[in-house]
N, C-alpha and C positions, 0 to 999 in steps of 0.2 A: 268331484269337480271344485266346489268351493274352498276346498281344503289346498288345494295347488295355487289358486290365486290369493289367497291369505299368507301361503309361505314366501308367494314372489314378493308380495306388497313388503313382507319384511324385510326379506333380504333385499330389495332396493333401499328401505329405507335407512337400513345398516350403512348399505356402501355409499349413499347419497354426501355425509361430509367427505368422505375420501374423494369422490370425483370432485366435488367443489374443490376440493384442497388443491388437485393435481392442475385442474383449470386456471386457478389462480397465479400468475408468475410471482417469484420468488426474486425479490431485488438480487443485483450482485453482489458479492463480496467485497466488502472494501478494500482498495488497493492499496499496497503499499507503496511509498515512492522509495526507488532503491538509489541512494546517494553516493554508492560505492561500490567497488568489483574485490576479488580477492586475488588478482593477478598482484606480483610484488614488483612488476616493470613499469607500472603505469606512470604518467607525468603529472604533476601535481602542482600547482601554482596556489602559494596562500598570501594573500595580503589582507592588510587591514584597513576596511573601509571604515572612514571617519564618519561620513554621512549616515550610513546605518548603523554605526556603533558595535560591528562585529566582523568577523574574521569572514572573505569572500573566499571560495574555493574553487579551482577550474580542475578538473581531473578527467585525463584522457587516455585512453587505454589502447593501444594498437593491435593487440592481441585479441581481444575479446569486442573489437570496436565499440568499446562503450565511452560517453560523455556525458558528463555533468558540470554545471557551474552551478552554483549560489549560494546564500549565506549560511555560515555556519557559528551558531551562537556558543561561545565558550566561557562567555562571561568574564574575560581576562583582557584588563587592559593592557597593552604592551607600554606606553607611558608609564604604567605603576611597575608592571610586574618584568619588563622586557621582554623579548620576542622568545615566548616559550617552547617555539617547533623548531628552532634552529639549535 
């Protein structure tokens, strides 16, 4: 009888770290911001924002119902290099 108790204690002690690992929640994976879709017929409007010192883009796609707007840092000044997007 003592043999089975000893064997059970050993089995439980081996499983304890696994059980504790399952109890603690893992943090969610980091989310990546999607700033563009792959559709070729999307509408884009690029303007250089002097206050931000970068390009400001508005993207909208009716096909996949995607919309995004925000700054895009290309590190090129249109006053020095001209408009590189046209």
